[in-house]
C-alpha positions as CSV (number, residue, x, y, z in Angstrom):
1,M,71.4,-220.1,95.0
2,R,69.3,-217.3,93.7
3,R,66.2,-218.7,95.3
4,D,68.1,-218.8,98.6
5,M,69.1,-215.1,98.3
6,K,65.4,-214.2,97.6
7,T,64.4,-216.0,100.7
8,V,67.0,-214.1,102.8
9,K,65.8,-210.8,101.5
10,L,62.2,-211.6,102.2
11,V,63.1,-212.6,105.8
12,L,65.2,-209.4,106.3
13,S,62.4,-207.2,105.0
14,F,60.0,-208.9,107.3
15,I,62.3,-208.3,110.3
16,F,62.9,-204.6,109.4
17,L,59.2,-204.1,109.0
18,L,58.5,-205.9,112.3
19,F,61.0,-203.9,114.3
20,G,60.0,-200.7,112.5
21,S,56.4,-201.3,113.6
22,I,57.6,-202.1,117.1
23,A,59.8,-198.9,117.2
24,Y,56.9,-196.8,115.9
25,A,54.6,-198.2,118.5
26,Q,57.2,-197.4,121.2
27,D,57.6,-193.9,119.9
28,I,53.9,-193.3,120.1
29,D,53.8,-194.8,123.6
30,N,56.8,-192.6,124.6
31,I,55.2,-189.4,123.2
32,E,51.9,-190.2,124.8
33,A,53.7,-190.7,128.1
34,N,55.6,-187.4,127.6
35,L,52.4,-185.5,126.8
36,K,50.9,-186.8,130.1
37,T,54.1,-185.6,132.0
38,M,53.9,-182.3,130.1
39,D,50.3,-181.8,131.3
40,K,51.3,-182.4,134.9
41,I,54.1,-179.9,134.7
42,I,51.9,-177.2,133.0
43,N,49.3,-177.7,135.7
44,D,51.9,-177.4,138.5
45,S,52.9,-173.8,137.5
46,E,53.8,-173.1,141.2
47,H,56.8,-175.4,141.1
48,Y,57.9,-175.3,137.4
49,L,58.7,-173.0,134.5
50,H,58.4,-174.4,131.0
51,E,58.4,-173.7,127.3
52,T,57.6,-175.6,124.1
53,A,59.3,-175.2,120.6
54,K,59.4,-176.8,117.2
55,A,62.4,-177.3,114.8
56,E,63.7,-179.5,112.0
57,S,65.6,-181.7,114.6
58,Y,64.9,-182.5,118.2
59,E,68.2,-180.9,119.4
60,K,67.3,-177.6,117.6
61,A,63.8,-177.7,119.2
62,I,65.4,-178.1,122.6
63,D,67.8,-175.2,122.0
64,K,64.9,-173.0,120.9
65,A,62.8,-173.9,123.9
66,L,65.8,-173.2,126.2
67,G,66.2,-169.8,124.7
68,M,62.6,-169.0,125.4
69,L,62.9,-170.3,128.9
70,A,66.1,-168.2,129.5
71,R,64.3,-165.1,128.3
72,Q,61.4,-165.9,130.7
73,I,63.9,-166.1,133.6
74,M,65.7,-162.9,132.5
75,T,62.4,-161.0,132.3
76,N,61.9,-161.7,136.0
77,V,65.4,-160.4,136.8
78,Q,65.0,-157.3,134.7
79,S,61.6,-156.4,136.2
80,E,63.0,-156.8,139.7
81,S,66.1,-154.8,138.8
82,T,64.1,-151.9,137.3
83,M,62.0,-151.7,140.5
84,V,65.2,-151.6,142.6
85,M,66.6,-148.9,140.3
86,K,63.6,-146.7,140.9
87,E,63.9,-147.1,144.7
88,E,67.5,-146.1,144.5
89,N,66.7,-142.9,142.5
90,L,63.9,-141.9,144.9
91,N,66.2,-142.3,147.9
92,G,69.0,-140.5,146.2
93,E,71.5,-143.1,147.4
94,I,73.8,-145.3,145.3
95,T,74.5,-148.9,146.3
96,S,75.4,-152.1,144.5
97,S,71.7,-152.8,143.8
98,I,71.8,-150.2,141.1
99,T,74.0,-152.5,139.1
100,F,70.9,-154.6,138.1
101,S,70.0,-151.9,135.6
102,N,72.5,-153.4,133.1
103,V,71.2,-157.0,133.5
104,T,72.3,-159.6,131.0
105,N,70.9,-159.1,127.5
106,T,71.9,-162.2,125.7
107,I,70.6,-165.7,126.2
108,S,74.0,-167.3,125.9
109,D,75.0,-165.5,129.1
110,V,72.4,-167.5,131.1
111,S,73.7,-170.8,132.6
112,M,70.7,-173.0,131.8
113,S,71.7,-176.2,133.7
114,G,69.3,-178.4,135.7
115,Y,66.5,-178.5,133.1
116,Q,64.6,-181.5,131.7
117,S,63.4,-182.0,128.1
118,L,60.7,-184.2,126.5
119,M,59.9,-185.1,122.9
120,V,56.2,-184.4,122.6
121,G,55.9,-184.4,118.8
122,K,57.6,-186.0,115.8
123,P,57.5,-185.2,112.0
124,T,54.3,-186.2,110.2
125,K,52.9,-185.9,106.7
126,K,51.5,-182.4,107.7
127,T,54.7,-181.1,109.4
128,N,58.3,-182.1,109.2
129,K,59.2,-180.7,112.7
130,Y,60.0,-182.1,116.1
131,T,58.4,-180.6,119.2
132,A,60.4,-180.3,122.4
133,F,59.0,-179.5,125.9
134,V,61.6,-178.1,128.3
135,Y,61.0,-177.4,131.9
136,I,62.9,-176.5,135.0
137,S,62.0,-176.4,138.7
138,A,61.1,-173.1,140.2
139,E,63.8,-173.7,142.8
140,R,66.4,-174.1,140.2
141,A,65.1,-171.1,138.3
142,S,65.4,-169.0,141.5
143,K,69.0,-170.2,141.8
144,I,69.7,-169.0,138.2
145,V,68.1,-165.7,139.0
146,E,70.3,-165.3,142.1
147,D,73.4,-166.2,140.1
148,L,72.5,-163.6,137.5
149,K,72.1,-160.9,140.1
150,Q,75.3,-161.8,141.8
151,A,77.2,-161.8,138.5
152,E,75.7,-158.4,137.7
153,I,76.7,-157.0,141.1
154,E,80.2,-158.3,140.6
155,E,80.5,-157.0,137.0
156,A,79.0,-153.6,138.0
157,L,81.3,-153.3,141.0
158,E,84.2,-154.0,138.6
159,R,82.9,-151.5,136.1
160,K,82.6,-148.9,138.9
161,K,86.1,-149.6,140.2
162,K,87.5,-149.3,136.7
163,L,85.6,-146.0,136.1
164,D,86.8,-144.6,139.5
165,N,90.4,-145.6,138.7
166,N,90.2,-143.9,135.3
167,V,88.5,-140.8,136.6
168,N,91.1,-140.5,139.4
169,F,94.0,-141.1,136.9
170,Y,92.9,-138.3,134.5
171,Y,92.2,-136.0,137.5
172,T,95.5,-136.4,139.2
173,Q,97.5,-136.5,136.0
174,G,95.8,-133.4,134.8
175,L,96.6,-131.5,138.0
176,N,100.2,-132.8,137.9
177,S,100.5,-131.5,134.3
178,L,99.0,-128.2,135.3
179,E,101.5,-127.8,138.1
180,K,104.3,-128.4,135.6
181,L,102.7,-126.0,133.1
182,R,102.3,-128.8,130.6
183,I,99.0,-127.2,129.7
184,G,98.4,-129.2,126.5
185,N,98.7,-132.4,128.6
186,A,96.5,-131.0,131.3
187,L,93.7,-130.2,128.8
188,K,93.9,-133.6,127.3
189,F,93.7,-135.3,130.7
190,F,90.7,-133.2,131.7
191,Y,88.9,-133.7,128.4
192,S,89.5,-137.5,128.7
193,G,88.1,-137.4,132.2
194,Y,85.0,-135.6,131.0
195,I,84.4,-138.1,128.2
196,I,84.6,-141.2,130.4
197,S,82.6,-139.7,133.3
198,S,79.9,-138.1,131.1
199,G,76.5,-139.8,131.8
200,T,77.8,-141.7,134.8
201,Q,77.5,-141.1,138.5
202,A,81.2,-140.9,139.1
203,T,82.3,-138.2,141.6
204,I,85.4,-136.3,142.6
205,D,86.2,-134.8,146.0
206,R,86.9,-131.2,145.1
207,D,85.6,-128.9,147.8
208,G,83.2,-131.8,148.6
209,E,81.9,-134.6,146.4
210,Q,80.8,-133.3,143.0
211,P,79.9,-135.0,139.7
212,A,83.1,-135.9,137.9
213,D,82.0,-134.5,134.5
214,V,81.1,-131.2,136.1
215,V,84.5,-131.0,137.8
216,F,86.4,-131.7,134.6
217,I,84.4,-129.0,132.7
218,Q,85.3,-126.6,135.5
219,L,89.0,-127.5,135.2
220,L,89.0,-127.1,131.5
221,D,87.4,-123.7,131.8
222,E,89.7,-122.5,134.6
223,T,92.8,-123.7,132.7
224,L,91.8,-122.0,129.5
225,H,90.8,-118.8,131.3
226,N,94.3,-118.6,132.8
227,I,96.0,-118.7,129.4
228,S,97.3,-115.4,128.1
229,I,98.7,-115.0,124.6
230,I,100.9,-112.0,123.5
231,C,102.3,-111.1,120.1
232,E,106.0,-110.7,120.9
233,D,107.6,-110.2,117.5
234,E,106.6,-109.6,113.9
235,D,108.5,-110.6,110.7
236,N,107.4,-110.6,107.1
237,L,110.9,-110.9,105.7
238,G,111.1,-114.7,105.7
239,K,111.2,-117.1,102.8
240,N,107.8,-115.9,101.7
241,P,107.5,-112.1,101.9
242,T,103.7,-112.3,101.3
243,I,103.2,-114.1,104.7
244,Y,103.1,-112.0,107.8
245,K,104.7,-114.0,110.6
246,K,103.7,-113.2,114.2
247,Q,105.7,-114.8,117.0
248,L,103.4,-115.5,119.9
249,G,104.2,-115.9,123.5
250,F,102.0,-118.3,125.5
251,Y,101.7,-117.7,129.3
252,Y,99.8,-119.3,132.2
253,H,98.6,-117.1,135.0
254,T,99.4,-118.7,138.4
255,S,97.7,-118.2,141.7
256,D,100.4,-115.8,142.9
257,N,99.7,-113.4,139.9
258,V,102.7,-114.4,137.9
259,L,102.7,-115.2,134.2
260,K,104.8,-118.3,133.4
261,K,105.6,-119.7,130.0
262,L,103.5,-122.8,129.3
263,D,104.3,-125.8,127.2
264,G,102.6,-128.3,124.8
265,L,99.5,-126.4,123.9
266,D,97.7,-126.9,120.5
267,F,95.7,-124.1,119.0
268,K,94.1,-122.8,115.7
269,Y,93.9,-119.3,114.5
270,N,92.3,-117.2,111.7
271,D,95.1,-116.4,109.1
272,G,92.9,-113.7,107.5
273,N,91.2,-116.2,105.3
274,K,90.3,-119.3,107.4
275,Y,91.1,-121.1,110.6
276,V,94.3,-123.1,110.4
277,N,96.3,-125.2,112.9
278,G,99.2,-123.5,114.7
279,A,102.5,-125.0,115.6
280,H,102.6,-127.0,118.9
281,V,103.6,-124.5,121.6
282,R,107.2,-125.2,122.8
283,D,108.5,-123.4,125.9
284,G,105.9,-120.7,125.6
285,I,106.6,-119.9,121.9
286,S,104.7,-120.6,118.7
287,I,104.0,-118.7,115.5
288,A,101.1,-117.5,113.4
289,E,101.4,-117.0,109.6
290,L,98.9,-114.5,108.3
291,R,97.7,-113.9,104.8
292,R,97.1,-110.2,105.7
293,D,98.7,-107.9,108.2
294,L,95.9,-108.0,110.7
295,N,95.6,-105.8,113.8
296,N,94.2,-108.7,115.8
297,I,94.5,-112.5,115.6
298,Q,91.4,-114.6,116.5
299,L,92.8,-117.7,118.2
300,S,91.2,-120.7,119.8
301,C,93.0,-123.1,122.2
302,I,92.2,-126.7,121.5
303,Y,90.7,-128.6,124.4
304,A,88.5,-131.2,122.6
305,F,90.8,-133.7,120.9
306,D,90.4,-136.0,117.9
307,I,89.4,-139.5,118.8
308,N,92.7,-140.9,117.4
309,E,94.7,-138.8,119.9
310,L,93.0,-140.3,122.9
311,D,93.5,-143.4,125.1
312,P,91.7,-146.6,124.0
313,V,89.3,-146.4,127.0
314,V,88.3,-142.8,126.0
315,R,87.9,-143.8,122.4
316,E,85.6,-146.7,123.5
317,A,83.5,-144.2,125.5
318,L,83.2,-141.8,122.6
319,E,82.1,-144.6,120.3
320,S,79.6,-146.2,122.7
321,K,77.7,-143.3,124.1
322,T,76.4,-139.9,123.1
323,I,78.6,-137.2,124.5
324,K,77.4,-133.6,124.9
325,T,79.6,-131.3,122.8
326,L,81.5,-128.9,125.0
327,S,81.5,-125.2,124.2
328,I,83.9,-123.3,126.4
329,S,84.2,-119.6,125.6
330,S,87.4,-119.1,127.6
331,A,89.2,-121.1,124.8
332,D,88.8,-118.2,122.4
333,K,91.4,-115.4,122.6
334,T,92.0,-112.1,120.8
335,V,95.7,-111.4,120.3
336,E,96.7,-107.8,119.5
337,C,99.4,-107.2,117.0
338,H,101.7,-104.2,116.2
339,L,102.5,-103.6,119.9
340,E,105.4,-101.2,120.6
341,T,105.9,-102.6,124.1
342,T,104.9,-105.8,126.0
343,P,101.3,-105.4,127.0
344,K,100.1,-105.4,130.6
345,V,98.1,-108.4,131.5
346,E,95.4,-107.9,134.1
347,F,93.7,-110.6,136.2
348,D,91.0,-109.8,138.8
349,G,91.9,-106.1,138.7
350,E,95.6,-106.6,139.2
351,I,98.5,-106.4,136.8
352,A,100.3,-109.7,136.5
353,T,104.1,-109.9,136.4
354,F,106.2,-112.0,134.0
355,E,108.3,-114.7,135.6
356,E,112.0,-113.9,135.5
357,E,113.6,-116.6,133.3
358,T,116.6,-118.6,134.5
359,D,119.0,-120.5,132.4
360,P,119.2,-124.1,133.6
361,I,122.8,-124.3,132.3
362,Q,125.4,-121.9,133.6
363,S,127.2,-120.1,130.8
364,V,131.0,-119.8,130.4
365,K,133.0,-117.6,132.7
366,E,133.5,-113.9,131.9
367,Q,137.2,-114.4,131.1
368,D,136.3,-116.8,128.3
369,I,134.0,-114.4,126.5
370,S,136.6,-113.1,124.1
371,R,136.7,-116.4,122.3
372,F,133.0,-116.4,121.7
373,D,132.7,-113.2,119.7
374,H,133.9,-115.2,116.7
375,L,131.4,-118.0,117.4
376,T,128.6,-115.4,117.7
377,D,129.6,-114.1,114.2
378,I,129.3,-117.7,112.9
379,M,125.9,-118.1,114.4
380,I,124.7,-114.8,112.8
381,D,126.0,-116.1,109.4
382,I,124.1,-119.4,109.9
383,E,120.9,-117.5,110.8
384,D,121.2,-115.5,107.5
385,A,121.9,-118.7,105.5
386,I,118.8,-120.3,106.9
387,R,116.6,-117.3,106.2
388,N,117.8,-116.9,102.7
389,N,118.3,-120.5,101.6
390,K,122.1,-120.2,101.3
391,Y,123.0,-123.3,103.1
392,N,126.2,-124.1,101.2
393,S,127.6,-120.7,102.1
394,V,128.1,-121.8,105.7
395,K,129.5,-125.3,104.9
396,P,133.0,-124.3,106.0
397,Y,131.7,-123.7,109.6
398,F,130.8,-127.4,109.9
399,T,132.7,-130.7,110.1
400,E,131.5,-133.3,107.5
401,N,129.3,-135.0,110.1
402,G,128.1,-131.6,111.4
403,F,127.0,-130.4,108.0
404,D,125.2,-133.7,107.3
405,C,123.2,-133.1,110.5
406,F,122.6,-129.5,109.5
407,D,121.4,-130.6,106.1
408,K,119.0,-133.2,107.5
409,L,117.7,-130.7,110.0
410,I,117.0,-128.0,107.4
411,R,115.2,-130.5,105.2
412,Y,113.2,-131.7,108.2
413,G,109.9,-129.9,107.6
414,N,111.2,-127.0,105.6
415,A,112.8,-125.3,108.6
416,S,112.6,-121.6,109.2
417,I,113.7,-119.3,112.1
418,I,111.0,-117.8,114.2
419,E,113.0,-116.1,116.9
420,T,116.4,-114.5,116.9
421,P,118.0,-114.7,120.4
422,Y,119.1,-111.4,121.8
423,R,122.3,-113.2,122.7
424,Y,123.7,-116.6,122.4
425,D,124.6,-118.7,125.5
426,F,127.9,-120.6,125.2
427,I,128.6,-123.5,127.6
428,D,132.0,-125.1,127.9
429,F,132.0,-128.8,128.1
430,G,135.3,-130.5,127.8
431,D,136.4,-130.3,124.2
432,L,133.0,-128.9,123.1
433,I,131.4,-125.5,123.3
434,I,127.7,-125.8,123.3
435,C,125.7,-122.9,121.8
436,R,122.1,-122.6,122.8
437,S,120.0,-121.9,120.8
438,I,117.9,-120.9,117.7
439,T,114.1,-121.3,117.8
440,M,112.9,-122.8,114.6
441,Q,109.6,-123.8,113.0
442,F,109.2,-127.1,111.1
443,K,106.3,-127.5,108.8
444,F,105.0,-130.6,107.1
445,K,102.1,-131.7,104.9
446,N,98.5,-131.1,106.2
447,N,99.8,-128.1,108.0
448,K,101.4,-130.2,110.8
449,Q,103.9,-128.0,112.6
450,F,106.4,-128.1,115.4
451,V,108.5,-125.5,117.2
452,E,112.0,-126.6,118.4
453,N,115.0,-124.9,119.9
454,V,118.2,-126.0,118.1
455,T,121.5,-126.4,119.9
456,F,124.9,-126.1,118.0
457,R,128.0,-127.8,119.3
458,F,131.5,-126.5,118.4
459,N,134.7,-128.5,118.6
460,K,138.2,-127.2,119.5
461,E,138.7,-125.9,116.0
462,D,135.5,-123.8,116.3
463,Q,133.7,-126.0,113.8
464,I,130.1,-127.3,114.4
465,E,130.3,-131.1,114.8
466,S,126.7,-131.8,115.8
467,L,123.3,-130.3,116.2
468,A,120.3,-131.3,118.4
469,F,116.8,-130.3,119.4
470,T,117.0,-129.1,123.0
471,L,115.0,-130.6,125.8
472,T,112.1,-128.5,127.1
473,D,113.0,-126.0,129.9
474,I,111.3,-128.3,132.4
475,A,113.3,-131.3,131.4
476,Q,116.5,-129.3,131.5
477,H,115.8,-128.1,135.0
478,D,115.0,-131.7,136.1
479,I,118.6,-132.6,135.2
480,M,120.6,-129.4,136.0
481,D,118.9,-128.7,139.3
482,N,120.1,-131.9,140.9
483,E,122.8,-131.0,143.4
484,D,124.0,-134.5,143.9
485,W,125.5,-134.9,140.4
486,S,128.6,-133.3,139.0
487,R,128.3,-130.7,136.3
488,D,129.9,-132.9,133.7
489,S,127.5,-135.8,134.5
490,K,124.6,-133.4,134.1
491,I,125.6,-132.0,130.8
492,T,126.6,-135.5,129.5
493,L,123.1,-136.7,130.4
494,L,121.5,-133.6,128.9
495,T,123.5,-133.9,125.7
496,F,122.6,-137.6,125.4
497,M,118.9,-137.0,125.8
498,E,119.0,-134.3,123.2
499,D,120.9,-136.5,120.7
500,Y,118.4,-139.4,121.4
501,Q,115.3,-137.4,120.6
502,T,117.0,-135.7,117.6
503,A,118.2,-139.1,116.2
504,Y,114.5,-140.2,115.9
505,A,113.5,-136.9,114.3
506,L,116.3,-136.9,111.7
507,K,116.1,-140.7,111.3
508,R,119.8,-141.2,112.2
509,F,119.7,-144.9,112.2
510,D,123.5,-145.2,112.3
511,Y,123.7,-143.2,115.6
512,L,121.0,-145.3,117.3
513,E,122.6,-148.5,116.2
514,Q,125.8,-147.4,117.8
515,I,124.4,-146.5,121.2
516,F,122.3,-149.6,121.8
517,S,124.3,-152.4,123.4
518,D,124.5,-155.6,121.3
519,N,122.8,-157.4,124.2
520,A,120.3,-154.6,125.1
521,L,117.1,-155.6,126.7
522,I,114.3,-154.0,124.7
523,I,110.9,-154.3,126.4
524,S,107.6,-153.4,124.6
525,G,105.0,-155.1,126.8
526,Y,104.2,-158.0,129.2
527,K,104.6,-161.4,127.7
528,V,107.9,-163.2,127.8
529,M,110.7,-162.5,130.3
530,K,114.3,-162.3,129.1
531,K,117.5,-161.3,130.8
532,I,120.6,-159.5,129.5
533,D,123.4,-161.7,128.7
534,G,126.9,-160.2,128.7
535,D,126.3,-156.8,130.1
536,G,126.2,-158.0,133.7
537,I,122.8,-156.4,134.4
538,K,119.8,-158.5,135.3
539,Y,116.1,-157.7,135.7
540,K,115.0,-158.6,139.2
541,N,111.2,-158.7,139.0
542,Q,109.5,-162.0,138.2
543,I,107.0,-160.8,135.6
544,H,106.5,-161.7,132.0
545,L,107.9,-159.3,129.4
546,D,107.5,-159.0,125.7
547,T,111.0,-158.3,124.4
548,L,112.9,-157.7,121.2
549,S,116.6,-158.3,120.4
550,K,118.6,-155.4,119.2
551,S,118.6,-156.7,115.6
552,Q,114.8,-157.1,115.8
553,Y,114.3,-153.6,117.2
554,M,116.6,-152.0,114.6
555,A,114.8,-153.8,111.7
556,K,111.5,-152.5,113.1
557,L,113.1,-149.0,113.4
558,R,114.4,-149.0,109.9
559,R,110.8,-149.9,108.6
560,H,109.4,-147.0,110.6
561,F,111.9,-144.5,109.3
562,G,111.1,-145.5,105.8
563,N,107.3,-145.0,105.9
564,K,107.0,-141.8,108.0
565,E,107.3,-138.3,106.7
566,Y,108.3,-137.1,110.1
567,I,108.9,-138.3,113.7
568,N,108.8,-135.9,116.6
569,L,109.5,-136.9,120.2
570,N,108.6,-134.7,123.2
571,F,109.7,-135.7,126.8
572,T,107.7,-134.7,129.9
573,E,107.5,-135.8,133.5
574,T,111.2,-136.6,133.5
575,D,112.8,-138.6,136.3
576,F,116.5,-139.3,136.5
577,T,118.2,-141.7,138.9
578,Q,121.9,-142.4,139.4
579,A,123.0,-145.9,140.3
580,S,124.5,-145.9,143.8
581,S,127.3,-148.3,143.0
582,L,128.2,-146.8,139.6
583,K,128.1,-143.1,139.3
584,D,127.8,-142.9,135.5
585,I,124.9,-145.4,135.2
586,F,121.6,-143.6,135.0
587,G,118.0,-144.7,135.0
588,I,116.0,-142.3,132.9
589,R,112.2,-142.5,133.1
590,L,110.0,-140.0,131.3
591,R,106.7,-139.6,129.7
592,Q,107.2,-139.7,125.9
593,E,104.8,-138.1,123.4
594,Y,105.5,-139.6,120.0
595,Y,104.1,-137.9,116.9
596,S,104.6,-139.1,113.3
597,S,102.8,-138.7,110.0
598,N,100.8,-141.9,110.3
599,Y,100.9,-142.8,114.0
600,S,101.0,-141.1,117.5
601,D,101.0,-142.3,121.0
602,E,101.9,-141.4,124.6
603,G,103.5,-143.6,127.3
604,Y,106.4,-144.0,129.6
605,L,109.9,-144.7,128.4
606,F,112.7,-146.1,130.6
607,L,116.3,-146.1,129.5
608,L,119.2,-147.6,131.5
609,V,122.2,-145.7,130.2
610,D,125.9,-146.1,130.7
611,L,127.8,-142.8,130.2
612,R,131.3,-144.1,131.0
613,E,132.4,-144.5,127.3
614,E,132.9,-141.9,124.6
615,L,129.4,-142.7,123.2
616,P,126.6,-143.5,125.7
617,V,125.4,-147.1,125.8
618,I,121.8,-148.1,126.3
619,H,121.5,-151.4,128.1
620,V,117.7,-151.3,128.6
621,R,114.9,-149.6,126.7
622,A,111.4,-150.3,128.1
623,W,108.1,-148.9,126.8
624,Q,105.0,-149.0,128.9
625,E,101.5,-147.8,128.4
626,D,100.4,-144.4,129.6
627,K,98.0,-145.5,132.3
628,L,100.2,-147.6,134.5
629,P,100.6,-146.3,138.1
630,L,104.1,-144.9,138.7
631,K,104.9,-147.6,141.2
632,K,104.4,-150.2,138.5
633,L,106.6,-148.6,136.0
634,I,110.0,-150.0,135.3
635,S,112.8,-148.0,136.9
636,L,116.4,-148.4,138.1
637,R,115.3,-150.2,141.2
638,N,114.3,-153.2,139.1
639,F,117.9,-153.9,138.1
640,R,121.0,-155.1,139.8
641,F,124.6,-154.8,138.6
């Protein structure tokens, strides 16, 4: 048996040796044939492109040779593109051919199909590598070149279209903000436009086609030039008597030589020791806190924004290219202090006039004034309590809920009064008397500051039952100037919007949980569509929406409230629409600026609100990114009842 096994092994060894010899002979024959083919291809350079490479495996050798072949083809494309680029610059015209300047830079982007490969070398005792010869017909290579050029044209046209859209967005949005005296927004839009257009050939039609970056610099300079800042009140009797407080009035000079209060501007100033950030300008008012009683305040309006405050497309541009630092002298202002009268502001040799202010909400009738002498005395006592930290002394003036709101508001950023109104306006609204308003400063860590006007609401017993941050003057006028709505509907809507923004600032989770419908549709993006069940309202458009349930949104909100020192909402570009079939159903669309201690963003907020009950009910809350065209934003027209 053992002898038989030996015989079998000998036979098998002989067979393997025989076939190995045959295979080796065949490999030699194949390689010799391949070498002959390679010589023919190399000698026929008119019809073929080729490369040779070595690697530890045949497959890797092919890949290496293909990479070399791809680079050879791309070199041809790049040399042609560079020549075209020079021709375009000499002619001074811009066409799609200029797009070849950014030709593909990575081998993986080249579609290397239609090639042939030959093994022309195997591992030996001297080398352990395979040799691959890769070749492609000149005709096929030309097709790859044309495909590359076409792809570059298409990509460049898409880049140009995207750039033009972004430039147009920042230009039109900036002008729109400028018209509405949202100067801070206008500056941010113009600065963003400058960043994305810098180093490009984008143009804007402004008195003829001009380079976009030049136009944006001009707009920044013109906007800053038209800002006037006046010291309107002085007070060093606040919580810290060593700090000299200067109330500043911020105005914008319009083309008809009128000074109007501006909104939303950020600035920094020299406090007598160093430059510090000022409080975000609200309805033309902010404050400077000086270490010394200076005669002049050196102030600089902010027009170049931190990268984290800008849109992703602008951040990408800042990170990917070198941007020339802007230096605009019109941003620097000198503000005179210790003025006995309001100074005269001169533009182009003429004295500008101040706009006459109008109250968007009509005050109570003359015959009701007698009741409000008592309420005025209460407000004076509250002012004194805030200034002197005697909060509990005014507790009897509040309901339990009202004092809770007051306590949260005072603790929100170490509140202090920066302007005492020369009179209080009282508005009768059903069982409530609304008192508008005290201007206050709220200051947080890292010198982050906000200025807000605070409204107080009295019940029938003349107790304050709630407080709220007022909407901006612009937002108030957007509501109150609508002649088609009843006065009660207007004030209900105004009061709701003020409560909504205040609830986020004071983290009133209980209030927000009450006003959102149990079946509310909460949209935060475009992914999965969902309809409202139970409220009788359906979303009409067939698009995909990313949604949250009320419980999911509230859980998210609770987490946010827990990890933020402050939240501040600011509403601009407001648009209110009343449902034709139900008079107390409103679609509210506005641009929301969201600031918090660890996150900020800007975008469009839509709320579908039912004002028929004692408490408003939100059926829909939709958040959309800042750069969507208005016609693509969710609005009341997207819903049916």
